[in-house]
SEROVEX-764967 format. One line per 4 residues: number of its first residue (from 1); their letters; for each residue x, y, z of C-alpha. Coordinates in nm, 4 decimals, always signed. Example, Ala and Ser with C-alpha at 12.3 -4.5 7.8 and 13.67 -1.06 7.14 Angstrom:
<atoms>
1> AS> +1.2300 -0.4500 +0.7800  +1.3670 -0.1060 +0.7140
</atoms>
This chain:
<atoms>
1> ASRD> +0.3644 -0.0390 -1.4137  +0.5597 -0.2159 -1.1421  +0.8896 -0.0299 -1.2602  +0.6635 +0.3189 -1.2139
5> YLRR> +0.5246 +0.2533 -0.8850  +0.8744 +0.1295 -0.7333  +1.0674 +0.4153 -0.8641  +0.8271 +0.6623 -0.6555
9> VLGR> +0.7886 +0.4840 -0.3358  +1.1798 +0.4144 -0.3552  +1.2897 +0.7419 -0.4893  +1.5120 +0.5883 -0.7454
13> PAQW> +1.5119 +0.3828 -1.0245  +1.3859 +0.0335 -0.9641  +1.6513 -0.1948 -1.0347  +1.5424 -0.5983 -1.1627
17> RDVY> +1.5755 -0.7268 -0.7896  +1.2845 -0.4721 -0.6530  +1.0800 -0.5992 -0.9739  +1.1213 -0.9563 -0.8911
21> RHIF> +1.0309 -0.8918 -0.5242  +0.7611 -0.7069 -0.5746  +0.6061 -0.9782 -0.7860  +0.7170 -1.2465 -0.5393
25> TFAT> +0.5516 -1.0703 -0.2322  +0.2071 -1.0706 -0.4521  +0.2945 -1.4026 -0.5156  +0.3526 -1.5012 -0.1459
29> TIHD> +0.0264 -1.3249 -0.0447  -0.1804 -1.5356 -0.2889  -0.0375 -1.8607 -0.1675  -0.1004 -1.7906 +0.1723
33> RIYL> -0.4252 -1.7094 +0.0904  -0.4739 -2.0935 +0.0366  -0.4008 -2.1772 +0.3713  -0.5816 -1.8920 +0.5517
37> ANAR> -0.9163 -2.0205 +0.3248  -0.8433 -2.3385 +0.5304  -0.8303 -2.1829 +0.8493  -0.4899 -2.2764 +0.9367
41> FDLF> -0.4444 -1.9409 +1.1040  -0.1833 -2.1404 +1.3475  +0.0770 -2.1300 +1.0409  +0.0565 -1.7590 +1.0720
45> DIRP> +0.1820 -1.4872 +1.3020  -0.0884 -1.2193 +1.2372  -0.0449 -0.8810 +1.4514  -0.3616 -0.6736 +1.4506
49> QGHA> -0.2924 -0.2954 +1.5248  -0.5640 -0.0223 +1.6406  -0.8320 -0.3188 +1.6420  -0.9981 -0.1231 +1.9323
53> LVDA> -1.1185 +0.1210 +1.6811  -1.3290 -0.1769 +1.5363  -1.4292 -0.3265 +1.8710  -1.5555 +0.0570 +1.9578
57> ALAK> -1.7390 +0.1278 +1.6200  -1.9140 -0.2195 +1.6598  -2.0245 -0.1447 +2.0175  -2.2307 +0.1099 +1.8862
61> GRGV> -2.4478 -0.1813 +1.7135  -2.4660 +0.0291 +1.3685  -2.1794 -0.1502 +1.1642  -1.8856 -0.0177 +1.0239
65> FLIG> -1.7158 +0.0368 +0.6895  -1.3510 -0.1071 +0.6097  -1.1829 +0.0814 +0.3592  -0.8428 -0.0058 +0.1869
69> AHLG> -0.6942 -0.0391 -0.1200  -0.4992 -0.3187 -0.3110  -0.2195 -0.3045 -0.0733  -0.1162 -0.6028 +0.1433
73> SFEV> -0.3738 -0.8780 +0.1702  -0.7755 -0.8433 +0.2516  -0.7697 -1.2188 +0.3104  -0.5723 -1.1445 +0.6251
77> VRAL> -0.7784 -0.9162 +0.7625  -1.0978 -1.1225 +0.6922  -0.9101 -1.4054 +0.8460  -0.9170 -1.1846 +1.1867
81> GRTR> -1.3097 -1.1668 +1.1437  -1.3266 -1.5747 +1.1279  -1.1189 -1.6183 +1.4467  -1.4096 -1.4212 +1.6303
85> PDLR> -1.7846 -1.5638 +1.5999  -1.9171 -1.1973 +1.6904  -1.7333 -1.0246 +1.3865  -1.8889 -1.0847 +1.0367
89> VVVT> -1.7176 -0.9090 +0.7385  -1.9104 -0.8538 +0.4408  -1.7321 -0.7708 +0.0918  -1.8472 -0.5314 -0.1931
93> MYEE> -1.7260 -0.5614 -0.5589  -1.8037 -0.5176 -0.8949  -2.0589 -0.8460 -0.9814  -1.7380 -0.9846 -1.2745
97> NAQR> -1.5022 -0.9719 -0.9543  -1.7736 -1.1333 -0.6883  -1.8541 -1.4001 -0.9368  -1.4652 -1.4969 -0.9659
101> INAT> -1.3668 -1.4422 -0.6282  -1.6766 -1.6892 -0.4712  -1.5758 -1.9570 -0.7155  -1.2272 -1.9653 -0.6199
105> LAAV> -1.2494 -1.9821 -0.2779  -1.5551 -2.1973 -0.2968  -1.3342 -2.4333 -0.4667  -1.0594 -2.4358 -0.2171
109> NPAA> -1.2852 -2.4646 +0.1510  -1.6845 -2.4215 +0.0870  -1.6907 -2.3038 +0.4118  -1.4615 -2.0408 +0.3563
113> KPEV> -1.6554 -1.8461 +0.1076  -1.7205 -1.4890 +0.2037  -2.0373 -1.3409 +0.1478  -1.9839 -1.0523 -0.1491
117> IGLG> -2.2299 -0.7700 -0.2555  -2.1784 -0.7379 -0.5866  -2.1953 -0.3111 -0.6585  -2.3494 -0.1573 -0.9436
121> QVGS> -2.6838 -0.3430 -0.9007  -3.0085 -0.1883 -0.8184  -3.0302 -0.3735 -0.4860  -2.6910 -0.2765 -0.3951
125> MLKV> -2.7045 -0.0117 -0.1380  -3.0223 -0.1772 +0.0317  -2.7791 -0.5175 +0.1128  -2.5058 -0.2945 +0.2372
129> HERL> -2.7759 -0.0993 +0.5063  -2.9089 -0.4409 +0.5732  -2.5924 -0.5586 +0.6800  -2.4584 -0.2944 +0.8586
133> DQNC> -2.8020 -0.2891 +1.0212  -2.7172 -0.6460 +1.1457  -2.3665 -0.5113 +1.2572  -2.1582 -0.5826 +0.9980
137> MVGM> -1.8250 -0.4820 +0.9124  -1.8453 -0.3927 +0.5303  -1.5063 -0.3885 +0.3344  -1.4284 -0.2497 -0.0011
141> LADR> -1.1317 -0.1062 -0.1640  -1.1243 +0.2448 -0.2586  -0.7874 +0.2631 -0.5043  -0.9546 +0.1866 -0.8275
145> TLLA> -1.1862 +0.4003 -1.1036  -1.3630 +0.2649 -1.3808  -1.3239 +0.3559 -1.7606  -1.6918 +0.4815 -1.7440
149> DDAA> -1.6681 +0.6839 -1.3993  -1.7622 +1.0274 -1.4192  -1.5076 +1.2974 -1.3519  -1.7489 +1.3893 -1.0742
153> TMRR> -1.7322 +1.0729 -0.8619  -1.3429 +1.0586 -0.8635  -1.1147 +1.3337 -0.7265  -0.7006 +1.3830 -0.8391
157> MAFL> -0.5110 +1.3876 -0.4964  -0.0949 +1.3824 -0.4722  +0.0030 +1.0257 -0.4285  +0.3933 +0.9463 -0.4047
161> GEPA> +0.4575 +1.2846 -0.5341  +0.2314 +1.2961 -0.8692  -0.1699 +1.3535 -0.8853  -0.3743 +1.0108 -0.9376
165> AFPL> -0.7309 +0.9311 -0.9714  -0.9273 +0.7909 -0.6569  -1.2981 +0.6986 -0.6684  -1.5310 +0.9049 -0.4231
169> GPLY> -1.8024 +0.6363 -0.4386  -1.7414 +0.4650 -0.1186  -1.7313 +0.7275 +0.0469  -2.0342 +0.8667 -0.0640
173> MAAM> -2.1921 +0.5715 +0.0529  -2.0661 +0.5805 +0.3737  -2.1843 +0.8979 +0.3999  -2.5330 +0.8190 +0.2686
177> LKRP> -2.5550 +0.5432 +0.4880  -2.4255 +0.7659 +0.8147  -2.2044 +0.5294 +0.9301  -1.8298 +0.5252 +1.1107
181> VLFM> -1.5472 +0.4523 +0.8138  -1.2386 +0.2805 +0.9149  -0.8899 +0.2506 +0.6952  -0.7671 -0.1282 +0.6678
185> TGLY> -0.4606 -0.3183 +0.5446  -0.2955 -0.6367 +0.5771  +0.0887 -0.6210 +0.5405  +0.3248 -0.8799 +0.4482
189> RDGN> +0.6441 -0.8474 +0.6692  +0.8215 -1.1329 +0.5291  +0.8156 -1.5420 +0.6543  +0.4546 -1.5879 +0.8339
193> RYDV> +0.3947 -1.2560 +0.9814  +0.1080 -1.0092 +0.8615  +0.0884 -0.6562 +1.0248  -0.3114 -0.5751 +0.9994
197> HFET> -0.3702 -0.2066 +1.0773  -0.6962 -0.0336 +1.1540  -0.7138 +0.3689 +1.1711  -1.0339 +0.6086 +1.1548
201> LADF> -1.0780 +0.8055 +0.8605  -1.4549 +0.9478 +0.9239  -1.7613 +0.9005 +1.1477  -2.0609 +1.0270 +0.9384
205> TDVP> -2.3080 +0.9352 +1.2175  -2.3885 +1.2606 +1.2723  -2.2666 +1.4707 +1.0073  -2.5262 +1.7316 +0.8874
209> REAR> -2.5759 +1.7646 +0.5342  -2.4404 +2.0900 +0.4783  -2.1313 +1.9670 +0.6590  -2.1411 +1.6205 +0.4657
213> QRTI> -1.9435 +1.7068 +0.1104  -1.6474 +1.8947 +0.3422  -1.6324 +1.5576 +0.5521  -1.5989 +1.3548 +0.2678
217> DAAL> -1.3406 +1.5606 +0.1308  -1.1398 +1.5448 +0.4615  -1.1727 +1.1732 +0.4321  -1.0144 +1.1328 +0.1112
221> VRYV> -0.7274 +1.3212 +0.2084  -0.6658 +1.1116 +0.5092  -0.7233 +0.8132 +0.3129  -0.4472 +0.8928 +0.0342
225> ALLD> -0.2016 +1.0013 +0.3396  -0.2519 +0.6871 +0.4849  -0.2402 +0.4926 +0.1561  +0.1271 +0.6781 +0.0799
229> RYCR> +0.2577 +0.6110 +0.4316  +0.1740 +0.2727 +0.4465  +0.3064 +0.1937 +0.0728  +0.6364 +0.3822 +0.1882
233> AAPY> +0.6815 +0.1550 +0.5206  +0.5807 -0.1498 +0.3267  +0.6813 -0.0763 -0.0592  +0.6485 -0.4094 -0.1713
237> NWFN> +0.2805 -0.4696 -0.0544  +0.1327 -0.2344 -0.3074  -0.0731 -0.4784 -0.5783  -0.1898 -0.2075 -0.8041
241> YFDF> -0.0360 -0.3887 -1.1301  -0.1491 -0.1009 -1.3967  -0.0509 +0.2324 -1.5167  -0.2090 +0.3805 -1.1735
245> WQGG> -0.0476 +0.7797 -1.2691  -0.1739 +0.7149 -1.6545  +0.1355 +0.8282 -1.8404  +0.4239 +0.6998 -1.5879
249> RKAA> +0.5186 +0.4037 -1.7357  +0.7602 +0.5881 -1.9387  +0.9621 +0.7409 -1.7276  +0.9718 +0.4391 -1.4811
253> NAGA> +1.1230 +0.2403 -1.7749  +1.3384 +0.5137 -1.8765  +1.6803 +0.3738 -1.6740  +1.5277 -0.0128 -1.6938
257> AESA> +1.8233 -0.1095 -1.9910  +2.0535 +0.0541 -1.7218  +1.9553 -0.1183 -1.4192  +1.9168 -0.4822 -1.5029
261> PASA> +2.2077 -0.6913 -1.4879  +2.4059 -0.7672 -1.8290  +2.2615 -1.1039 -1.8420  +1.9197 -0.9895 -1.8575
265> RKPI> +1.9899 -0.7700 -2.1955  +2.0773 -1.0931 -2.3874  +1.8320 -1.3087 -2.5600  +1.8896 -1.5687 -2.3400
269> AAPM> +1.7598 -1.5486 -1.9616  +2.0425 -1.6422 -1.6798  +1.8886 -1.8550 -1.4012  +1.7601 -1.6930 -1.1103
273> RRRE> +1.9164 -1.5400 -0.7976  +1.8374 -1.6731 -0.4870  +1.6259 -1.4184 -0.2734  +1.8381 -1.1998 -0.0649
277> SHAH> +1.7240 -1.0459 +0.2932  +1.4806 -0.8032 +0.3201  +1.5770 -0.6798 +0.6622  +1.6748 -0.3295 +0.5319
281> AELP> +1.3767 -0.2460 +0.2784  +1.0778 -0.2270 +0.5594  +1.0631 +0.1819 +0.6676  +0.9333 +0.2587 +1.0116
285> VHEV> +0.5216 +0.3836 +1.0125  +0.5243 +0.7703 +1.0814  +0.2111 +0.9052 +1.2354  -0.0036 +1.1172 +0.9818
289> TDA> -0.2110 +1.3548 +1.0747  -0.5395 +1.4685 +0.9597  -0.4721 +1.6956 +0.6852
</atoms>
């Protein structure tokens, strides 16, 4: 799955160094979560961009949806809320994941345990509605579909050059509750630096019923465009380690034997080489206009 994604985002067969860096970046963000959970924000250089959009949305007093992806660190986004008493972040996820995340963070620091609303329950929508009415930020990830999802609840969109399935559920919820929606991501930029980005996706506050589906479709197009843009800008921050395109793994592995060093093709593994400089790998972020 890593090779398949890297082949698409880098525009060439993934080398073993690329795969190593991809996994290393993920491991680094997991390691940093321990310090963020313990409020050691002084150890990090966190650079928010577009935070005025959050302030503007919350100024209306009706809360805001923050929709992201398995791209970068959500914990660093949540850390911004913990540095400001006036900001409150609530996380939504499916119950099994919610229990696991709660238990892990509670073991690290009980005070850092997030409020998690489990999806797929009778009262989930009501709880989300209550928190939005309390002017909370409700975060959810919108780049995963479930095997049980109906075709009507997802849409196949071109992403990194090939169609992939994206769920419509998060946008349907925002539309039903008539709330603004922002895209969010916290990108790891090497060392102790994270860039946190907020972008406008849609505002369903005053959207009439007859225009709702059209607005949802436009928001999904923009979501996928932003996801594509930030993946290309920080390619090693993508942490969806499964066959996202459902069938691309064979193509990704086609050149794996050639791209690996000779020692890696032997039964006995060679020692790991020191990680190289990453200064060349981050691409500039270009403007994306609404489709």
